[in-house]
Biopython code that builds the backbone (N, CA, C, O; Angstrom):
import numpy as np
from Bio.PDB.StructureBuilder import StructureBuilder

atoms = [
    (1, "MET", "N", (-25.509, -10.350, 27.329)),
    (1, "MET", "CA", (-25.683, -8.998, 27.909)),
    (1, "MET", "C", (-26.603, -9.063, 29.137)),
    (1, "MET", "O", (-27.377, -9.958, 29.475)),
    (2, "PRO", "N", (-26.301, -7.796, 29.765)),
    (2, "PRO", "CA", (-27.211, -8.565, 31.099)),
    (2, "PRO", "C", (-28.480, -8.205, 30.753)),
    (2, "PRO", "O", (-28.661, -7.573, 29.713)),
    (3, "PRO", "N", (-29.250, -8.463, 31.356)),
    (3, "PRO", "CA", (-31.045, -8.055, 31.319)),
    (3, "PRO", "C", (-31.382, -6.920, 31.761)),
    (3, "PRO", "O", (-32.349, -6.250, 31.399)),
    (4, "GLU", "N", (-30.137, -6.517, 33.025)),
    (4, "GLU", "CA", (-31.458, -4.409, 32.502)),
    (4, "GLU", "C", (-30.458, -3.816, 31.398)),
    (4, "GLU", "O", (-30.695, -2.787, 30.767)),
    (5, "ALA", "N", (-29.947, -4.166, 31.333)),
    (5, "ALA", "CA", (-29.785, -3.636, 29.623)),
    (5, "ALA", "C", (-30.771, -3.169, 28.773)),
    (5, "ALA", "O", (-30.885, -4.106, 27.982)),
    (6, "GLU", "N", (-31.388, -2.497, 28.508)),
    (6, "GLU", "CA", (-32.262, -2.706, 27.633)),
    (6, "GLU", "C", (-31.581, -1.795, 25.791)),
    (6, "GLU", "O", (-30.633, -1.014, 25.714)),
    (7, "GLU", "N", (-32.238, -2.155, 24.921)),
    (7, "GLU", "CA", (-32.063, -0.997, 23.519)),
    (7, "GLU", "C", (-32.841, -0.736, 22.957)),
    (7, "GLU", "O", (-33.747, -1.460, 22.545)),
    (8, "ALA", "N", (-32.632, 0.694, 22.752)),
    (8, "ALA", "CA", (-33.003, 1.079, 21.888)),
    (8, "ALA", "C", (-32.613, 1.882, 20.565)),
    (8, "ALA", "O", (-31.431, 2.216, 20.483)),
    (9, "ASP", "N", (-33.501, 2.243, 19.481)),
    (9, "ASP", "CA", (-32.844, 2.435, 18.282)),
    (9, "ASP", "C", (-32.488, 3.869, 18.668)),
    (9, "ASP", "O", (-33.320, 4.694, 19.047)),
    (10, "PRO", "N", (-31.050, 4.117, 18.526)),
    (10, "PRO", "CA", (-30.849, 5.069, 17.984)),
    (10, "PRO", "C", (-31.160, 5.988, 17.047)),
    (10, "PRO", "O", (-31.340, 5.412, 15.974)),
    (11, "ASP", "N", (-31.393, 7.849, 16.913)),
    (11, "ASP", "CA", (-31.631, 8.491, 16.129)),
    (11, "ASP", "C", (-31.080, 7.592, 14.600)),
    (11, "ASP", "O", (-30.529, 6.511, 14.394)),
    (12, "TYR", "N", (-31.532, 8.607, 13.832)),
    (12, "TYR", "CA", (-30.957, 7.427, 12.854)),
    (12, "TYR", "C", (-30.067, 8.898, 12.421)),
    (12, "TYR", "O", (-30.342, 9.370, 11.318)),
    (13, "ARG", "N", (-29.659, 9.177, 12.750)),
    (13, "ARG", "CA", (-29.004, 10.304, 12.482)),
    (13, "ARG", "C", (-27.712, 10.269, 13.228)),
    (13, "ARG", "O", (-26.704, 10.643, 12.629)),
    (14, "PHE", "N", (-27.616, 9.828, 14.579)),
    (14, "PHE", "CA", (-25.946, 9.039, 14.695)),
    (14, "PHE", "C", (-26.218, 8.128, 14.193)),
    (14, "PHE", "O", (-25.050, 7.832, 13.938)),
    (15, "THR", "N", (-26.858, 7.197, 13.706)),
    (15, "THR", "CA", (-26.751, 6.093, 13.391)),
    (15, "THR", "C", (-25.873, 6.086, 11.699)),
    (15, "THR", "O", (-24.960, 5.428, 11.200)),
    (16, "LEU", "N", (-26.719, 7.153, 11.278)),
    (16, "LEU", "CA", (-25.908, 7.584, 9.436)),
    (16, "LEU", "C", (-24.450, 8.169, 10.108)),
    (16, "LEU", "O", (-23.435, 8.020, 9.428)),
    (17, "ALA", "N", (-24.345, 8.822, 11.415)),
    (17, "ALA", "CA", (-22.828, 9.650, 11.533)),
    (17, "ALA", "C", (-22.027, 8.840, 12.038)),
    (17, "ALA", "O", (-20.876, 9.272, 12.095)),
    (18, "ASN", "N", (-22.235, 7.502, 12.557)),
    (18, "ASN", "CA", (-21.437, 6.569, 13.190)),
    (18, "ASN", "C", (-20.897, 5.861, 11.501)),
    (18, "ASN", "O", (-19.784, 5.914, 10.977)),
    (19, "GLU", "N", (-21.395, 5.617, 11.305)),
    (19, "GLU", "CA", (-21.057, 5.446, 9.601)),
    (19, "GLU", "C", (-20.453, 6.215, 8.478)),
    (19, "GLU", "O", (-19.854, 5.922, 7.443)),
    (20, "ARG", "N", (-20.824, 7.274, 9.052)),
    (20, "ARG", "CA", (-19.876, 7.730, 8.181)),
    (20, "ARG", "C", (-18.454, 7.924, 8.334)),
    (20, "ARG", "O", (-17.473, 8.111, 7.614)),
    (21, "THR", "N", (-18.769, 7.789, 9.716)),
    (21, "THR", "CA", (-17.062, 7.139, 10.309)),
    (21, "THR", "C", (-16.362, 6.304, 9.929)),
    (21, "THR", "O", (-15.203, 6.351, 9.518)),
    (22, "PHE", "N", (-17.283, 5.224, 10.097)),
    (22, "PHE", "CA", (-16.108, 4.038, 10.028)),
    (22, "PHE", "C", (-15.837, 4.356, 8.348)),
    (22, "PHE", "O", (-14.665, 4.529, 8.014)),
    (23, "LEU", "N", (-17.030, 4.442, 7.177)),
    (23, "LEU", "CA", (-16.296, 4.757, 5.991)),
    (23, "LEU", "C", (-15.420, 5.717, 5.463)),
    (23, "LEU", "O", (-15.097, 5.712, 4.275)),
    (24, "ALA", "N", (-14.815, 6.954, 6.688)),
    (24, "ALA", "CA", (-13.992, 7.415, 6.721)),
    (24, "ALA", "C", (-12.776, 6.667, 7.049)),
    (24, "ALA", "O", (-11.824, 6.978, 6.332)),
    (25, "TRP", "N", (-12.515, 5.687, 8.010)),
    (25, "TRP", "CA", (-11.760, 4.924, 8.319)),
    (25, "TRP", "C", (-11.752, 4.474, 7.317)),
    (25, "TRP", "O", (-10.800, 4.991, 6.732)),
    (26, "MET", "N", (-12.574, 3.304, 6.237)),
    (26, "MET", "CA", (-11.962, 2.729, 5.662)),
    (26, "MET", "C", (-11.138, 3.398, 4.262)),
    (26, "MET", "O", (-10.218, 2.952, 3.576)),
    (27, "ARG", "N", (-11.723, 4.340, 4.214)),
    (27, "ARG", "CA", (-10.892, 5.361, 2.643)),
    (27, "ARG", "C", (-9.609, 5.520, 3.214)),
    (27, "ARG", "O", (-8.838, 5.582, 2.257)),
    (28, "THR", "N", (-8.819, 5.644, 4.525)),
    (28, "THR", "CA", (-8.132, 6.243, 5.071)),
    (28, "THR", "C", (-7.037, 4.475, 5.407)),
    (28, "THR", "O", (-5.844, 4.335, 5.140)),
    (29, "ALA", "N", (-7.700, 3.718, 5.850)),
    (29, "ALA", "CA", (-7.128, 2.077, 4.725)),
    (29, "ALA", "C", (-6.979, 2.005, 3.288)),
    (29, "ALA", "O", (-5.869, 1.698, 2.854)),
    (30, "LEU", "N", (-7.791, 2.207, 2.598)),
    (30, "LEU", "CA", (-7.386, 2.323, 1.514)),
    (30, "LEU", "C", (-6.480, 3.300, 0.683)),
    (30, "LEU", "O", (-6.114, 2.910, -0.425)),
    (31, "GLY", "N", (-6.082, 4.565, 1.136)),
    (31, "GLY", "CA", (-5.171, 5.584, 1.355)),
    (31, "GLY", "C", (-4.371, 4.689, 1.688)),
    (31, "GLY", "O", (-3.917, 4.169, 0.669)),
    (32, "MET", "N", (-3.912, 4.184, 2.723)),
    (32, "MET", "CA", (-2.616, 3.199, 2.860)),
    (32, "MET", "C", (-2.580, 1.854, 2.299)),
    (32, "MET", "O", (-1.587, 1.412, 2.876)),
    (33, "LEU", "N", (-3.093, 0.720, 1.403)),
    (33, "LEU", "CA", (-2.979, 0.343, 0.994)),
    (33, "LEU", "C", (-2.604, 0.016, -1.237)),
    (33, "LEU", "O", (-2.207, -0.784, -2.085)),
    (34, "ALA", "N", (-3.148, 1.382, -0.988)),
    (34, "ALA", "CA", (-2.670, 2.139, -2.499)),
    (34, "ALA", "C", (-1.260, 3.013, -2.094)),
    (34, "ALA", "O", (-0.442, 2.912, -3.008)),
    (35, "GLY", "N", (-0.704, 3.954, -0.810)),
    (35, "GLY", "CA", (0.846, 3.558, -0.614)),
    (35, "GLY", "C", (1.387, 2.574, -0.897)),
    (35, "GLY", "O", (2.490, 2.544, -1.444)),
    (36, "ALA", "N", (0.337, 1.021, -0.402)),
    (36, "ALA", "CA", (1.786, 0.014, -0.293)),
    (36, "ALA", "C", (1.838, -0.103, -1.830)),
    (36, "ALA", "O", (2.961, -0.141, -2.332)),
    (37, "VAL", "N", (0.727, -0.167, -2.666)),
    (37, "VAL", "CA", (0.821, -0.575, -4.258)),
    (37, "VAL", "C", (1.719, 0.275, -4.408)),
    (37, "VAL", "O", (2.833, -0.143, -4.091)),
    (38, "ALA", "N", (1.652, 1.902, -4.975)),
    (38, "ALA", "CA", (2.792, 2.344, -5.747)),
    (38, "ALA", "C", (3.875, 2.674, -5.279)),
    (38, "ALA", "O", (4.493, 3.437, -6.022)),
    (39, "LEU", "N", (4.438, 2.385, -4.230)),
    (39, "LEU", "CA", (5.349, 2.306, -3.826)),
    (39, "LEU", "C", (6.502, 0.646, -4.484)),
    (39, "LEU", "O", (7.635, 0.342, -4.858)),
    (40, "VAL", "N", (5.715, 0.322, -4.335)),
    (40, "VAL", "CA", (6.215, -1.410, -4.466)),
    (40, "VAL", "C", (6.139, -1.444, -6.840)),
    (40, "VAL", "O", (7.064, -1.888, -7.520)),
    (41, "HIS", "N", (5.137, -0.999, -7.286)),
    (41, "HIS", "CA", (4.896, -0.876, -8.295)),
    (41, "HIS", "C", (5.331, 0.144, -9.443)),
    (41, "HIS", "O", (5.320, -0.138, -10.641)),
    (42, "VAL", "N", (5.790, 1.609, -8.799)),
    (42, "VAL", "CA", (6.362, 3.007, -9.481)),
    (42, "VAL", "C", (7.372, 2.225, -9.494)),
    (42, "VAL", "O", (6.843, 1.419, -10.260)),
    (43, "ALA", "N", (8.737, 1.613, -9.228)),
    (43, "ALA", "CA", (10.286, 0.687, -9.612)),
    (43, "ALA", "C", (9.673, 0.183, -10.140)),
    (43, "ALA", "O", (10.655, -0.548, -10.273)),
    (44, "GLY", "N", (8.592, -0.475, -10.924)),
    (44, "GLY", "CA", (8.792, -1.533, -11.736)),
    (44, "GLY", "C", (8.709, -2.651, -10.120)),
    (44, "GLY", "O", (9.388, -2.236, -9.180)),
    (45, "ASN", "N", (7.875, -4.014, -9.888)),
    (45, "ASN", "CA", (7.840, -4.548, -8.739)),
    (45, "ASN", "C", (8.920, -5.336, -8.634)),
    (45, "ASN", "O", (9.475, -5.506, -7.549)),
    (46, "LYS", "N", (9.414, -6.015, -9.979)),
    (46, "LYS", "CA", (11.154, -6.390, -10.045)),
    (46, "LYS", "C", (12.244, -5.756, -9.021)),
    (46, "LYS", "O", (12.917, -6.349, -8.178)),
    (47, "HIS", "N", (12.214, -4.136, -9.402)),
    (47, "HIS", "CA", (12.887, -3.711, -9.565)),
    (47, "HIS", "C", (12.727, -2.495, -8.160)),
    (47, "HIS", "O", (13.361, -1.462, -7.947)),
    (48, "ALA", "N", (11.788, -3.044, -7.509)),
    (48, "ALA", "CA", (10.935, -1.932, -6.115)),
    (48, "ALA", "C", (12.493, -3.065, -4.668)),
    (48, "ALA", "O", (12.653, -4.177, -4.165)),
    (49, "SER", "N", (13.326, -1.348, -4.723)),
    (49, "SER", "CA", (14.305, -1.622, -3.330)),
    (49, "SER", "C", (13.925, -2.475, -2.313)),
    (49, "SER", "O", (12.772, -2.894, -2.417)),
    (50, "THR", "N", (14.643, -2.903, -1.238)),
    (50, "THR", "CA", (14.113, -4.050, 0.057)),
    (50, "THR", "C", (13.980, -2.554, 0.545)),
    (50, "THR", "O", (12.954, -3.221, 0.676)),
    (51, "THR", "N", (13.920, -0.868, 1.067)),
    (51, "THR", "CA", (13.270, 0.202, 1.635)),
    (51, "THR", "C", (11.809, 0.443, 1.760)),
    (51, "THR", "O", (11.152, 0.843, 2.721)),
    (52, "GLN", "N", (11.290, -0.063, -0.020)),
    (52, "GLN", "CA", (9.933, 0.423, -0.666)),
    (52, "GLN", "C", (9.477, -0.601, -0.502)),
    (52, "GLN", "O", (8.252, -0.490, -0.457)),
    (53, "ARG", "N", (9.954, -2.063, -0.322)),
    (53, "ARG", "CA", (9.140, -3.355, 0.140)),
    (53, "ARG", "C", (8.490, -3.578, 1.067)),
    (53, "ARG", "O", (7.379, -4.054, 1.301)),
    (54, "SER", "N", (10.057, -2.814, 2.084)),
    (54, "SER", "CA", (10.009, -3.024, 3.406)),
    (54, "SER", "C", (8.377, -1.671, 4.224)),
    (54, "SER", "O", (7.498, -1.699, 5.086)),
    (55, "LEU", "N", (8.899, -0.797, 3.236)),
    (55, "LEU", "CA", (7.785, 1.069, 3.886)),
    (55, "LEU", "C", (6.209, 0.167, 3.093)),
    (55, "LEU", "O", (5.281, -0.220, 3.803)),
    (56, "ALA", "N", (6.222, 0.059, 2.153)),
    (56, "ALA", "CA", (4.981, -0.940, 1.457)),
    (56, "ALA", "C", (4.088, -1.906, 2.957)),
    (56, "ALA", "O", (2.934, -1.886, 3.384)),
    (57, "VAL", "N", (5.365, -2.665, 3.364)),
    (57, "VAL", "CA", (4.277, -3.407, 4.201)),
    (57, "VAL", "C", (4.476, -3.373, 5.296)),
    (57, "VAL", "O", (4.384, -4.291, 6.111)),
    (58, "VAL", "N", (4.930, -1.751, 5.530)),
    (58, "VAL", "CA", (4.288, -0.789, 7.239)),
    (58, "VAL", "C", (3.514, -0.829, 6.235)),
    (58, "VAL", "O", (3.174, -1.961, 5.891)),
    (59, "LEU", "N", (3.026, 0.234, 5.509)),
    (59, "LEU", "CA", (1.733, 0.953, 4.932)),
    (59, "LEU", "C", (0.557, -0.374, 4.735)),
    (59, "LEU", "O", (-0.647, -0.343, 4.991)),
    (60, "ALA", "N", (1.175, -1.228, 4.327)),
    (60, "ALA", "CA", (-0.338, -2.449, 3.679)),
    (60, "ALA", "C", (-1.057, -3.440, 5.593)),
    (60, "ALA", "O", (-2.077, -3.928, 6.079)),
    (61, "CYS", "N", (0.344, -3.173, 5.909)),
    (61, "CYS", "CA", (-0.277, -3.575, 7.869)),
    (61, "CYS", "C", (-0.966, -2.487, 8.442)),
    (61, "CYS", "O", (-1.580, -2.761, 9.473)),
    (62, "LEU", "N", (-1.022, -1.355, 8.050)),
    (62, "LEU", "CA", (-1.636, -0.375, 8.986)),
    (62, "LEU", "C", (-2.787, 0.059, 8.407)),
    (62, "LEU", "O", (-3.564, 0.688, 9.126)),
    (63, "GLY", "N", (-3.172, -0.203, 6.863)),
    (63, "GLY", "CA", (-4.243, -0.789, 6.113)),
    (63, "GLY", "C", (-5.264, -1.646, 7.296)),
    (63, "GLY", "O", (-5.882, -1.290, 8.300)),
    (64, "ILE", "N", (-5.094, -2.752, 6.687)),
    (64, "ILE", "CA", (-5.676, -3.436, 7.799)),
    (64, "ILE", "C", (-6.096, -3.909, 9.125)),
    (64, "ILE", "O", (-7.165, -4.419, 9.459)),
    (65, "LEU", "N", (-5.107, -3.655, 9.775)),
    (65, "LEU", "CA", (-5.122, -3.318, 11.208)),
    (65, "LEU", "C", (-6.562, -1.722, 11.130)),
    (65, "LEU", "O", (-7.664, -1.682, 11.678)),
    (66, "ILE", "N", (-6.026, -0.893, 10.426)),
    (66, "ILE", "CA", (-7.732, 0.046, 9.590)),
    (66, "ILE", "C", (-8.622, -0.455, 9.941)),
    (66, "ILE", "O", (-9.566, -0.481, 10.730)),
    (67, "CYS", "N", (-7.949, -1.025, 8.889)),
    (67, "CYS", "CA", (-9.752, -2.117, 8.515)),
    (67, "CYS", "C", (-10.694, -2.482, 10.372)),
    (67, "CYS", "O", (-11.532, -1.917, 11.075)),
    (68, "VAL", "N", (-9.937, -3.626, 10.412)),
    (68, "VAL", "CA", (-10.214, -4.174, 11.786)),
    (68, "VAL", "C", (-10.584, -2.950, 12.459)),
    (68, "VAL", "O", (-11.680, -2.407, 12.319)),
    (69, "THR", "N", (-9.808, -2.600, 13.068)),
    (69, "THR", "CA", (-9.989, -1.679, 14.553)),
    (69, "THR", "C", (-11.570, -0.967, 14.082)),
    (69, "THR", "O", (-12.596, -0.829, 14.748)),
    (70, "SER", "N", (-11.244, -0.586, 12.594)),
    (70, "SER", "CA", (-12.267, 0.631, 12.455)),
    (70, "SER", "C", (-14.386, -0.058, 12.456)),
    (70, "SER", "O", (-15.504, 0.371, 12.741)),
    (71, "LEU", "N", (-13.711, -1.325, 11.922)),
    (71, "LEU", "CA", (-15.198, -1.944, 12.295)),
    (71, "LEU", "C", (-15.321, -2.731, 13.470)),
    (71, "LEU", "O", (-16.424, -3.277, 13.504)),
    (72, "ARG", "N", (-14.634, -2.983, 14.402)),
    (72, "ARG", "CA", (-14.818, -2.517, 15.867)),
    (72, "ARG", "C", (-15.133, -2.164, 16.587)),
    (72, "ARG", "O", (-15.693, -2.476, 17.638)),
    (73, "ARG", "N", (-14.445, -0.579, 15.581)),
    (73, "ARG", "CA", (-15.136, 0.968, 17.124)),
    (73, "ARG", "C", (-16.630, 1.188, 16.532)),
    (73, "ARG", "O", (-17.559, 1.730, 17.130)),
    (74, "TRP", "N", (-16.656, 0.578, 15.053)),
    (74, "TRP", "CA", (-18.572, 0.979, 14.376)),
    (74, "TRP", "C", (-19.506, 0.534, 15.195)),
    (74, "TRP", "O", (-20.567, 1.115, 15.425)),
    (75, "GLN", "N", (-18.916, -1.175, 15.961)),
    (75, "GLN", "CA", (-19.795, -1.978, 16.412)),
    (75, "GLN", "C", (-20.047, -1.350, 17.458)),
    (75, "GLN", "O", (-21.235, -1.031, 17.485)),
    (76, "ALA", "N", (-19.492, -1.027, 18.324)),
    (76, "ALA", "CA", (-19.114, -0.870, 19.820)),
    (76, "ALA", "C", (-19.974, 0.309, 19.678)),
    (76, "ALA", "O", (-21.140, -0.081, 19.615)),
    (77, "VAL", "N", (-19.871, 1.985, 19.577)),
    (77, "VAL", "CA", (-20.288, 2.750, 19.097)),
    (77, "VAL", "C", (-21.556, 2.726, 19.136)),
    (77, "VAL", "O", (-22.285, 3.307, 19.941)),
    (78, "GLN", "N", (-22.087, 1.492, 17.541)),
    (78, "GLN", "CA", (-23.168, 2.197, 17.342)),
    (78, "GLN", "C", (-24.062, 0.785, 19.012)),
    (78, "GLN", "O", (-25.196, 1.115, 19.360)),
    (79, "GLN", "N", (-23.502, -0.385, 19.680)),
    (79, "GLN", "CA", (-23.931, -0.499, 20.856)),
    (79, "GLN", "C", (-24.362, 0.017, 22.360)),
    (79, "GLN", "O", (-25.100, -0.309, 23.290)),
    (80, "ALA", "N", (-23.347, 1.111, 21.958)),
    (80, "ALA", "CA", (-23.182, 1.931, 22.740)),
    (80, "ALA", "C", (-24.547, 3.390, 22.467)),
    (80, "ALA", "O", (-24.423, 4.192, 23.393)),
    (81, "MET", "N", (-25.110, 3.603, 21.978)),
    (81, "MET", "CA", (-26.032, 3.903, 21.334)),
    (81, "MET", "C", (-27.426, 3.881, 21.846)),
    (81, "MET", "O", (-28.364, 4.530, 22.309)),
    (82, "ARG", "N", (-26.894, 2.533, 21.407)),
    (82, "ARG", "CA", (-28.653, 1.313, 21.290)),
    (82, "ARG", "C", (-28.625, 0.583, 22.782)),
    (82, "ARG", "O", (-29.284, -0.439, 22.974)),
    (83, "ARG", "N", (-27.781, 1.209, 23.861)),
    (83, "ARG", "CA", (-27.805, 0.667, 25.145)),
    (83, "ARG", "C", (-27.882, 2.229, 26.217)),
    (83, "ARG", "O", (-27.922, 2.286, 27.446)),
    (84, "GLY", "N", (-27.882, 3.439, 25.140)),
    (84, "GLY", "CA", (-27.848, 4.798, 25.873)),
    (84, "GLY", "C", (-26.744, 5.227, 26.918)),
    (84, "GLY", "O", (-26.926, 5.887, 27.941)),
    (85, "GLU", "N", (-25.289, 4.591, 26.325)),
    (85, "GLU", "CA", (-24.487, 4.796, 27.655)),
    (85, "GLU", "C", (-23.680, 5.529, 26.504)),
    (85, "GLU", "O", (-24.023, 5.945, 25.398)),
    (86, "ASP", "N", (-22.350, 5.527, 27.262)),
    (86, "ASP", "CA", (-21.748, 6.697, 26.916)),
    (86, "ASP", "C", (-20.803, 6.073, 26.249)),
    (86, "ASP", "O", (-20.176, 5.029, 26.431)),
    (87, "LEU", "N", (-20.812, 6.993, 25.348)),
    (87, "LEU", "CA", (-19.215, 6.399, 23.990)),
    (87, "LEU", "C", (-18.334, 5.982, 24.556)),
    (87, "LEU", "O", (-17.841, 6.458, 25.578)),
    (88, "PRO", "N", (-17.830, 4.540, 23.687)),
    (88, "PRO", "CA", (-15.644, 4.622, 23.962)),
    (88, "PRO", "C", (-15.214, 5.369, 23.703)),
    (88, "PRO", "O", (-15.447, 6.223, 22.848)),
    (89, "PRO", "N", (-14.265, 5.183, 24.581)),
    (89, "PRO", "CA", (-13.042, 6.330, 24.371)),
    (89, "PRO", "C", (-12.312, 5.393, 22.994)),
    (89, "PRO", "O", (-12.567, 4.194, 23.114)),
    (90, "SER", "N", (-11.524, 5.709, 21.821)),
    (90, "SER", "CA", (-11.147, 5.528, 20.893)),
    (90, "SER", "C", (-9.312, 6.671, 21.004)),
    (90, "SER", "O", (-9.079, 7.825, 21.361)),
    (91, "ARG", "N", (-8.128, 5.124, 20.300)),
    (91, "ARG", "CA", (-7.089, 5.612, 20.203)),
    (91, "ARG", "C", (-7.227, 5.279, 19.007)),
    (91, "ARG", "O", (-6.517, 4.351, 18.620)),
    (92, "HIS", "N", (-7.901, 5.732, 18.316)),
    (92, "HIS", "CA", (-7.906, 5.617, 16.952)),
    (92, "HIS", "C", (-6.713, 6.934, 15.845)),
    (92, "HIS", "O", (-5.769, 6.651, 15.108)),
    (93, "PRO", "N", (-7.275, 8.236, 16.164)),
    (93, "PRO", "CA", (-5.870, 9.427, 15.857)),
    (93, "PRO", "C", (-5.246, 8.768, 16.656)),
    (93, "PRO", "O", (-4.654, 7.737, 16.339)),
    (94, "LEU", "N", (-5.260, 9.034, 17.303)),
    (94, "LEU", "CA", (-3.201, 8.790, 18.300)),
    (94, "LEU", "C", (-2.619, 8.001, 17.478)),
    (94, "LEU", "O", (-2.024, 8.477, 16.511)),
    (95, "LEU", "N", (-2.675, 6.570, 17.707)),
    (95, "LEU", "CA", (-2.145, 5.487, 17.048)),
    (95, "LEU", "C", (-1.882, 6.102, 15.531)),
    (95, "LEU", "O", (-0.731, 6.315, 15.151)),
    (96, "LEU", "N", (-2.977, 6.361, 14.730)),
    (96, "LEU", "CA", (-2.950, 6.574, 13.411)),
    (96, "LEU", "C", (-1.583, 7.930, 13.363)),
    (96, "LEU", "O", (-0.462, 7.800, 12.869)),
    (97, "SER", "N", (-1.891, 8.590, 13.727)),
    (97, "SER", "CA", (-1.089, 10.017, 13.348)),
    (97, "SER", "C", (0.042, 9.507, 13.920)),
    (97, "SER", "O", (1.022, 10.111, 13.486)),
    (98, "VAL", "N", (0.457, 8.280, 15.053)),
    (98, "VAL", "CA", (1.984, 8.123, 15.597)),
    (98, "VAL", "C", (2.728, 7.561, 14.539)),
    (98, "VAL", "O", (3.860, 7.933, 14.232)),
    (99, "ALA", "N", (1.924, 6.427, 13.835)),
    (99, "ALA", "CA", (2.093, 5.312, 12.398)),
    (99, "ALA", "C", (2.499, 6.141, 11.316)),
    (99, "ALA", "O", (3.450, 5.732, 10.650)),
    (100, "VAL", "N", (1.726, 7.726, 10.861)),
    (100, "VAL", "CA", (1.942, 7.582, 9.533)),
    (100, "VAL", "C", (3.231, 8.915, 10.091)),
    (100, "VAL", "O", (3.904, 9.363, 9.162)),
    (101, "ALA", "N", (3.513, 9.452, 11.420)),
    (101, "ALA", "CA", (4.193, 10.136, 11.018)),
    (101, "ALA", "C", (5.768, 9.447, 11.323)),
    (101, "ALA", "O", (6.793, 10.129, 11.321)),
    (102, "LEU", "N", (5.738, 8.099, 11.558)),
    (102, "LEU", "CA", (6.943, 7.662, 11.883)),
    (102, "LEU", "C", (6.983, 6.816, 10.091)),
    (102, "LEU", "O", (8.042, 6.316, 9.713)),
    (103, "VAL", "N", (6.146, 6.792, 9.488)),
    (103, "VAL", "CA", (6.301, 6.107, 8.875)),
    (103, "VAL", "C", (6.941, 7.189, 7.353)),
    (103, "VAL", "O", (7.532, 6.799, 6.346)),
    (104, "GLY", "N", (6.461, 8.791, 7.802)),
    (104, "GLY", "CA", (6.938, 9.992, 7.361)),
    (104, "GLY", "C", (8.691, 10.181, 7.527)),
    (104, "GLY", "O", (9.330, 10.448, 6.509)),
    (105, "ALA", "N", (9.342, 10.040, 8.728)),
    (105, "ALA", "CA", (9.933, 10.415, 9.389)),
    (105, "ALA", "C", (10.701, 9.070, 8.216)),
    (105, "ALA", "O", (10.941, 9.054, 7.009)),
    (106, "ALA", "N", (10.768, 8.705, 8.629)),
    (106, "ALA", "CA", (11.310, 7.111, 7.706)),
    (106, "ALA", "C", (11.758, 6.986, 6.423)),
    (106, "ALA", "O", (12.617, 6.177, 6.073)),
    (107, "VAL", "N", (10.964, 8.096, 5.410)),
    (107, "VAL", "CA", (10.972, 8.281, 4.319)),
    (107, "VAL", "C", (11.601, 9.709, 4.036)),
    (107, "VAL", "O", (12.146, 9.830, 2.939)),
    (108, "VAL", "N", (11.597, 10.962, 5.002)),
    (108, "VAL", "CA", (12.975, 11.771, 5.117)),
    (108, "VAL", "C", (14.339, 11.291, 4.720)),
    (108, "VAL", "O", (15.194, 11.294, 3.834)),
    (109, "VAL", "N", (14.018, 10.883, 5.905)),
    (109, "VAL", "CA", (15.959, 9.813, 6.534)),
    (109, "VAL", "C", (16.262, 9.399, 5.566)),
    (109, "VAL", "O", (17.205, 10.005, 5.056)),
    (110, "LEU", "N", (15.771, 8.351, 4.863)),
    (110, "LEU", "CA", (15.370, 7.419, 3.551)),
    (110, "LEU", "C", (15.689, 8.486, 2.179)),
    (110, "LEU", "O", (15.835, 7.708, 1.237)),
    (111, "LEU", "N", (15.777, 9.225, 1.912)),
    (111, "LEU", "CA", (15.264, 10.103, 1.145)),
    (111, "LEU", "C", (16.561, 11.158, 1.153)),
    (111, "LEU", "O", (17.318, 11.213, 0.184)),
    (112, "LEU", "N", (16.760, 12.054, 2.432)),
    (112, "LEU", "CA", (18.823, 12.417, 2.115)),
    (112, "LEU", "C", (19.467, 11.569, 3.145)),
    (112, "LEU", "O", (20.267, 12.078, 3.930)),
    (113, "HIS", "N", (19.079, 9.906, 3.210)),
    (113, "HIS", "CA", (20.514, 9.242, 3.282)),
    (113, "HIS", "C", (21.338, 8.584, 1.446)),
    (113, "HIS", "O", (22.409, 8.727, 0.855)),
    (114, "GLY", "N", (19.348, 7.507, 1.088)),
    (114, "GLY", "CA", (19.958, 7.632, -0.440)),
    (114, "GLY", "C", (20.082, 7.762, -1.158)),
    (114, "GLY", "O", (20.241, 6.920, -2.042)),
    (115, "GLY", "N", (20.094, 9.375, -1.288)),
    (115, "GLY", "CA", (19.969, 10.713, -2.755)),
    (115, "GLY", "C", (19.656, 10.766, -3.342)),
    (115, "GLY", "O", (19.940, 10.976, -4.521)),
    (116, "GLY", "N", (18.365, 10.483, -2.422)),
    (116, "GLY", "CA", (16.346, 11.449, -3.133)),
    (116, "GLY", "C", (15.693, 10.215, -3.660)),
    (116, "GLY", "O", (14.509, 10.308, -3.982)),
    (117, "ARG", "N", (16.555, 8.613, -3.846)),
    (117, "ARG", "CA", (15.521, 7.406, -4.423)),
    (117, "ARG", "C", (15.586, 6.887, -2.707)),
    (117, "ARG", "O", (16.404, 7.026, -1.798)),
    (118, "LEU", "N", (14.191, 6.201, -2.863)),
    (118, "LEU", "CA", (13.775, 5.325, -1.691)),
    (118, "LEU", "C", (14.426, 3.655, -3.521)),
    (118, "LEU", "O", (14.351, 2.445, -3.308)),
]
sb = StructureBuilder()
sb.init_structure("model")
sb.init_model(0)
sb.init_chain("A")
sb.init_seg("    ")
for serial, (resi, resn, name, xyz) in enumerate(atoms, 1):
    if name == "N":
        sb.init_residue(resn, " ", resi, " ")
    sb.init_atom(name, np.array(xyz, "f"), 0.0, 1.0, " ", f" {name:<3s}", serial, name[0])
structure = sb.get_structure()
């Protein structure tokens, strides 16, 4: 950190808002992981199709990615607030929207071509 970059504690309301945002991303990650578990275990682990397992892996990887990137985002925002800098831009919403839309489209295609079963 350069010596000219002074840090000060931000208003606690901003710190708490940053924490709430982080926790919202954690809930999203947990939702992805729960979806992955449900895809495999609804049919029974031994009877899960390759498609179900593939979608479960994609959802689990999304959940893990969200965990890692949201922690880094929380830290970057906290540091920017301490230094009185502009908040760093975020690509989280765009990337998550595209990823969930792609998974949703895959599910629709598979349901239409698979006779209603994944």
